[in-house]
Chimera marker file (.cmm) of the C-alpha trace (Angstrom):
<marker_set name="trace">
<marker id="1" x="-78.379" y="50.965" z="139.558" r="1" g="1" b="0" radius="0.5"/>
<marker id="2" x="-78.437" y="54.644" z="140.460" r="1" g="1" b="0" radius="0.5"/>
<marker id="3" x="-77.128" y="57.366" z="138.212" r="1" g="1" b="0" radius="0.5"/>
<marker id="4" x="-75.792" y="60.647" z="139.437" r="1" g="1" b="0" radius="0.5"/>
<marker id="5" x="-77.487" y="63.858" z="138.342" r="1" g="1" b="0" radius="0.5"/>
<marker id="6" x="-75.336" y="66.884" z="137.673" r="1" g="1" b="0" radius="0.5"/>
<marker id="7" x="-77.860" y="68.898" z="139.732" r="1" g="1" b="0" radius="0.5"/>
<marker id="8" x="-77.104" y="66.751" z="142.791" r="1" g="1" b="0" radius="0.5"/>
<marker id="9" x="-73.626" y="68.258" z="143.041" r="1" g="1" b="0" radius="0.5"/>
<marker id="10" x="-75.031" y="71.774" z="143.378" r="1" g="1" b="0" radius="0.5"/>
<marker id="11" x="-73.647" y="73.677" z="146.371" r="1" g="1" b="0" radius="0.5"/>
<marker id="12" x="-76.223" y="74.086" z="149.115" r="1" g="1" b="0" radius="0.5"/>
<marker id="13" x="-76.429" y="76.955" z="151.542" r="1" g="1" b="0" radius="0.5"/>
<marker id="14" x="-77.737" y="80.474" z="151.842" r="1" g="1" b="0" radius="0.5"/>
<marker id="15" x="-76.957" y="83.045" z="149.181" r="1" g="1" b="0" radius="0.5"/>
<marker id="16" x="-74.860" y="86.003" z="150.259" r="1" g="1" b="0" radius="0.5"/>
<marker id="17" x="-74.354" y="89.396" z="148.641" r="1" g="1" b="0" radius="0.5"/>
<marker id="18" x="-71.148" y="87.954" z="147.122" r="1" g="1" b="0" radius="0.5"/>
<marker id="19" x="-71.498" y="85.712" z="144.050" r="1" g="1" b="0" radius="0.5"/>
<marker id="20" x="-70.186" y="82.139" z="144.471" r="1" g="1" b="0" radius="0.5"/>
<marker id="21" x="-70.024" y="82.394" z="148.288" r="1" g="1" b="0" radius="0.5"/>
<marker id="22" x="-72.614" y="80.407" z="150.228" r="1" g="1" b="0" radius="0.5"/>
<marker id="23" x="-73.247" y="80.791" z="153.951" r="1" g="1" b="0" radius="0.5"/>
<marker id="24" x="-74.219" y="78.010" z="156.336" r="1" g="1" b="0" radius="0.5"/>
<marker id="25" x="-77.109" y="80.068" z="157.681" r="1" g="1" b="0" radius="0.5"/>
<marker id="26" x="-78.577" y="83.510" z="158.129" r="1" g="1" b="0" radius="0.5"/>
<marker id="27" x="-79.177" y="85.661" z="161.208" r="1" g="1" b="0" radius="0.5"/>
<marker id="28" x="-80.713" y="89.149" z="161.204" r="1" g="1" b="0" radius="0.5"/>
<marker id="29" x="-80.192" y="89.363" z="157.441" r="1" g="1" b="0" radius="0.5"/>
<marker id="30" x="-76.442" y="88.640" z="157.685" r="1" g="1" b="0" radius="0.5"/>
<marker id="31" x="-74.673" y="85.443" z="156.622" r="1" g="1" b="0" radius="0.5"/>
<marker id="32" x="-73.547" y="82.904" z="159.232" r="1" g="1" b="0" radius="0.5"/>
<marker id="33" x="-70.454" y="80.760" z="158.586" r="1" g="1" b="0" radius="0.5"/>
<marker id="34" x="-69.589" y="77.676" z="160.650" r="1" g="1" b="0" radius="0.5"/>
<marker id="35" x="-65.952" y="77.610" z="161.751" r="1" g="1" b="0" radius="0.5"/>
<marker id="36" x="-63.840" y="75.289" z="163.862" r="1" g="1" b="0" radius="0.5"/>
<marker id="37" x="-63.097" y="75.727" z="167.549" r="1" g="1" b="0" radius="0.5"/>
<marker id="38" x="-59.582" y="77.050" z="166.931" r="1" g="1" b="0" radius="0.5"/>
<marker id="39" x="-60.750" y="79.637" z="164.383" r="1" g="1" b="0" radius="0.5"/>
<marker id="40" x="-63.604" y="80.776" z="166.627" r="1" g="1" b="0" radius="0.5"/>
<marker id="41" x="-61.474" y="81.327" z="169.728" r="1" g="1" b="0" radius="0.5"/>
<marker id="42" x="-58.163" y="82.477" z="168.191" r="1" g="1" b="0" radius="0.5"/>
<marker id="43" x="-59.888" y="85.490" z="166.661" r="1" g="1" b="0" radius="0.5"/>
<marker id="44" x="-61.039" y="86.688" z="170.096" r="1" g="1" b="0" radius="0.5"/>
<marker id="45" x="-57.538" y="87.712" z="171.272" r="1" g="1" b="0" radius="0.5"/>
<marker id="46" x="-57.270" y="91.368" z="172.209" r="1" g="1" b="0" radius="0.5"/>
<marker id="47" x="-53.859" y="91.719" z="170.566" r="1" g="1" b="0" radius="0.5"/>
<marker id="48" x="-55.110" y="90.370" z="167.235" r="1" g="1" b="0" radius="0.5"/>
<marker id="49" x="-55.255" y="93.140" z="164.639" r="1" g="1" b="0" radius="0.5"/>
<marker id="50" x="-56.585" y="91.055" z="161.739" r="1" g="1" b="0" radius="0.5"/>
<marker id="51" x="-59.029" y="88.185" z="161.741" r="1" g="1" b="0" radius="0.5"/>
<marker id="52" x="-57.750" y="84.984" z="160.206" r="1" g="1" b="0" radius="0.5"/>
<marker id="53" x="-59.714" y="82.059" z="158.809" r="1" g="1" b="0" radius="0.5"/>
<marker id="54" x="-58.530" y="78.957" z="156.962" r="1" g="1" b="0" radius="0.5"/>
<marker id="55" x="-57.934" y="79.514" z="153.264" r="1" g="1" b="0" radius="0.5"/>
<marker id="56" x="-60.862" y="78.566" z="151.051" r="1" g="1" b="0" radius="0.5"/>
<marker id="57" x="-63.515" y="78.614" z="153.770" r="1" g="1" b="0" radius="0.5"/>
<marker id="58" x="-66.715" y="80.583" z="153.309" r="1" g="1" b="0" radius="0.5"/>
<marker id="59" x="-65.774" y="83.110" z="155.999" r="1" g="1" b="0" radius="0.5"/>
<marker id="60" x="-62.363" y="83.748" z="154.422" r="1" g="1" b="0" radius="0.5"/>
<marker id="61" x="-63.790" y="84.133" z="150.914" r="1" g="1" b="0" radius="0.5"/>
<marker id="62" x="-66.557" y="86.438" z="152.146" r="1" g="1" b="0" radius="0.5"/>
<marker id="63" x="-64.109" y="88.704" z="153.992" r="1" g="1" b="0" radius="0.5"/>
<marker id="64" x="-61.729" y="88.841" z="151.033" r="1" g="1" b="0" radius="0.5"/>
<marker id="65" x="-64.380" y="89.549" z="148.411" r="1" g="1" b="0" radius="0.5"/>
<marker id="66" x="-66.093" y="92.255" z="150.485" r="1" g="1" b="0" radius="0.5"/>
<marker id="67" x="-62.720" y="93.890" z="151.186" r="1" g="1" b="0" radius="0.5"/>
<marker id="68" x="-63.176" y="93.288" z="154.960" r="1" g="1" b="0" radius="0.5"/>
<marker id="69" x="-66.078" y="95.789" z="155.133" r="1" g="1" b="0" radius="0.5"/>
<marker id="70" x="-69.311" y="93.781" z="155.466" r="1" g="1" b="0" radius="0.5"/>
<marker id="71" x="-70.428" y="92.372" z="158.829" r="1" g="1" b="0" radius="0.5"/>
<marker id="72" x="-71.247" y="88.677" z="159.234" r="1" g="1" b="0" radius="0.5"/>
<marker id="73" x="-71.598" y="85.997" z="161.923" r="1" g="1" b="0" radius="0.5"/>
<marker id="74" x="-69.415" y="83.001" z="162.748" r="1" g="1" b="0" radius="0.5"/>
<marker id="75" x="-70.668" y="80.035" z="164.754" r="1" g="1" b="0" radius="0.5"/>
<marker id="76" x="-69.114" y="77.041" z="166.450" r="1" g="1" b="0" radius="0.5"/>
<marker id="77" x="-70.758" y="73.916" z="167.897" r="1" g="1" b="0" radius="0.5"/>
<marker id="78" x="-68.925" y="72.557" z="170.936" r="1" g="1" b="0" radius="0.5"/>
<marker id="79" x="-68.735" y="68.919" z="172.015" r="1" g="1" b="0" radius="0.5"/>
<marker id="80" x="-71.745" y="69.359" z="174.328" r="1" g="1" b="0" radius="0.5"/>
<marker id="81" x="-73.932" y="70.384" z="171.396" r="1" g="1" b="0" radius="0.5"/>
<marker id="82" x="-74.079" y="74.039" z="172.393" r="1" g="1" b="0" radius="0.5"/>
<marker id="83" x="-73.817" y="76.605" z="169.585" r="1" g="1" b="0" radius="0.5"/>
<marker id="84" x="-71.703" y="79.717" z="170.095" r="1" g="1" b="0" radius="0.5"/>
<marker id="85" x="-72.188" y="82.667" z="167.757" r="1" g="1" b="0" radius="0.5"/>
<marker id="86" x="-70.165" y="85.841" z="167.333" r="1" g="1" b="0" radius="0.5"/>
<marker id="87" x="-70.708" y="88.859" z="165.109" r="1" g="1" b="0" radius="0.5"/>
<marker id="88" x="-67.779" y="90.006" z="163.007" r="1" g="1" b="0" radius="0.5"/>
<marker id="89" x="-67.894" y="93.629" z="161.863" r="1" g="1" b="0" radius="0.5"/>
<marker id="90" x="-65.394" y="96.154" z="160.659" r="1" g="1" b="0" radius="0.5"/>
<link id1="1" id2="2" r="1" g="1" b="0" radius="0.2"/>
<link id1="2" id2="3" r="1" g="1" b="0" radius="0.2"/>
<link id1="3" id2="4" r="1" g="1" b="0" radius="0.2"/>
<link id1="4" id2="5" r="1" g="1" b="0" radius="0.2"/>
<link id1="5" id2="6" r="1" g="1" b="0" radius="0.2"/>
<link id1="6" id2="7" r="1" g="1" b="0" radius="0.2"/>
<link id1="7" id2="8" r="1" g="1" b="0" radius="0.2"/>
<link id1="8" id2="9" r="1" g="1" b="0" radius="0.2"/>
<link id1="9" id2="10" r="1" g="1" b="0" radius="0.2"/>
<link id1="10" id2="11" r="1" g="1" b="0" radius="0.2"/>
<link id1="11" id2="12" r="1" g="1" b="0" radius="0.2"/>
<link id1="12" id2="13" r="1" g="1" b="0" radius="0.2"/>
<link id1="13" id2="14" r="1" g="1" b="0" radius="0.2"/>
<link id1="14" id2="15" r="1" g="1" b="0" radius="0.2"/>
<link id1="15" id2="16" r="1" g="1" b="0" radius="0.2"/>
<link id1="16" id2="17" r="1" g="1" b="0" radius="0.2"/>
<link id1="17" id2="18" r="1" g="1" b="0" radius="0.2"/>
<link id1="18" id2="19" r="1" g="1" b="0" radius="0.2"/>
<link id1="19" id2="20" r="1" g="1" b="0" radius="0.2"/>
<link id1="20" id2="21" r="1" g="1" b="0" radius="0.2"/>
<link id1="21" id2="22" r="1" g="1" b="0" radius="0.2"/>
<link id1="22" id2="23" r="1" g="1" b="0" radius="0.2"/>
<link id1="23" id2="24" r="1" g="1" b="0" radius="0.2"/>
<link id1="24" id2="25" r="1" g="1" b="0" radius="0.2"/>
<link id1="25" id2="26" r="1" g="1" b="0" radius="0.2"/>
<link id1="26" id2="27" r="1" g="1" b="0" radius="0.2"/>
<link id1="27" id2="28" r="1" g="1" b="0" radius="0.2"/>
<link id1="28" id2="29" r="1" g="1" b="0" radius="0.2"/>
<link id1="29" id2="30" r="1" g="1" b="0" radius="0.2"/>
<link id1="30" id2="31" r="1" g="1" b="0" radius="0.2"/>
<link id1="31" id2="32" r="1" g="1" b="0" radius="0.2"/>
<link id1="32" id2="33" r="1" g="1" b="0" radius="0.2"/>
<link id1="33" id2="34" r="1" g="1" b="0" radius="0.2"/>
<link id1="34" id2="35" r="1" g="1" b="0" radius="0.2"/>
<link id1="35" id2="36" r="1" g="1" b="0" radius="0.2"/>
<link id1="36" id2="37" r="1" g="1" b="0" radius="0.2"/>
<link id1="37" id2="38" r="1" g="1" b="0" radius="0.2"/>
<link id1="38" id2="39" r="1" g="1" b="0" radius="0.2"/>
<link id1="39" id2="40" r="1" g="1" b="0" radius="0.2"/>
<link id1="40" id2="41" r="1" g="1" b="0" radius="0.2"/>
<link id1="41" id2="42" r="1" g="1" b="0" radius="0.2"/>
<link id1="42" id2="43" r="1" g="1" b="0" radius="0.2"/>
<link id1="43" id2="44" r="1" g="1" b="0" radius="0.2"/>
<link id1="44" id2="45" r="1" g="1" b="0" radius="0.2"/>
<link id1="45" id2="46" r="1" g="1" b="0" radius="0.2"/>
<link id1="46" id2="47" r="1" g="1" b="0" radius="0.2"/>
<link id1="47" id2="48" r="1" g="1" b="0" radius="0.2"/>
<link id1="48" id2="49" r="1" g="1" b="0" radius="0.2"/>
<link id1="49" id2="50" r="1" g="1" b="0" radius="0.2"/>
<link id1="50" id2="51" r="1" g="1" b="0" radius="0.2"/>
<link id1="51" id2="52" r="1" g="1" b="0" radius="0.2"/>
<link id1="52" id2="53" r="1" g="1" b="0" radius="0.2"/>
<link id1="53" id2="54" r="1" g="1" b="0" radius="0.2"/>
<link id1="54" id2="55" r="1" g="1" b="0" radius="0.2"/>
<link id1="55" id2="56" r="1" g="1" b="0" radius="0.2"/>
<link id1="56" id2="57" r="1" g="1" b="0" radius="0.2"/>
<link id1="57" id2="58" r="1" g="1" b="0" radius="0.2"/>
<link id1="58" id2="59" r="1" g="1" b="0" radius="0.2"/>
<link id1="59" id2="60" r="1" g="1" b="0" radius="0.2"/>
<link id1="60" id2="61" r="1" g="1" b="0" radius="0.2"/>
<link id1="61" id2="62" r="1" g="1" b="0" radius="0.2"/>
<link id1="62" id2="63" r="1" g="1" b="0" radius="0.2"/>
<link id1="63" id2="64" r="1" g="1" b="0" radius="0.2"/>
<link id1="64" id2="65" r="1" g="1" b="0" radius="0.2"/>
<link id1="65" id2="66" r="1" g="1" b="0" radius="0.2"/>
<link id1="66" id2="67" r="1" g="1" b="0" radius="0.2"/>
<link id1="67" id2="68" r="1" g="1" b="0" radius="0.2"/>
<link id1="68" id2="69" r="1" g="1" b="0" radius="0.2"/>
<link id1="69" id2="70" r="1" g="1" b="0" radius="0.2"/>
<link id1="70" id2="71" r="1" g="1" b="0" radius="0.2"/>
<link id1="71" id2="72" r="1" g="1" b="0" radius="0.2"/>
<link id1="72" id2="73" r="1" g="1" b="0" radius="0.2"/>
<link id1="73" id2="74" r="1" g="1" b="0" radius="0.2"/>
<link id1="74" id2="75" r="1" g="1" b="0" radius="0.2"/>
<link id1="75" id2="76" r="1" g="1" b="0" radius="0.2"/>
<link id1="76" id2="77" r="1" g="1" b="0" radius="0.2"/>
<link id1="77" id2="78" r="1" g="1" b="0" radius="0.2"/>
<link id1="78" id2="79" r="1" g="1" b="0" radius="0.2"/>
<link id1="79" id2="80" r="1" g="1" b="0" radius="0.2"/>
<link id1="80" id2="81" r="1" g="1" b="0" radius="0.2"/>
<link id1="81" id2="82" r="1" g="1" b="0" radius="0.2"/>
<link id1="82" id2="83" r="1" g="1" b="0" radius="0.2"/>
<link id1="83" id2="84" r="1" g="1" b="0" radius="0.2"/>
<link id1="84" id2="85" r="1" g="1" b="0" radius="0.2"/>
<link id1="85" id2="86" r="1" g="1" b="0" radius="0.2"/>
<link id1="86" id2="87" r="1" g="1" b="0" radius="0.2"/>
<link id1="87" id2="88" r="1" g="1" b="0" radius="0.2"/>
<link id1="88" id2="89" r="1" g="1" b="0" radius="0.2"/>
<link id1="89" id2="90" r="1" g="1" b="0" radius="0.2"/>
</marker_set>
């Protein structure tokens, strides 16, 4: 019979400069957040004035808590296994 440690529920990821926000990775000293296909491509529209991410995701929390000022990366893995990365900066 296995028992569950309270330490096992600890959030994993890379620390960011914002408390309580963990990134999925790090690139060039900036946090990388994994997002879905729709979020990755919808934010590439030329007419889009503000970036939008799903509520509660790491990217959304990071943008909100840094007041939309700190740069970061978003990444998306497509169905072929290829990883696409884009830098977000204001």
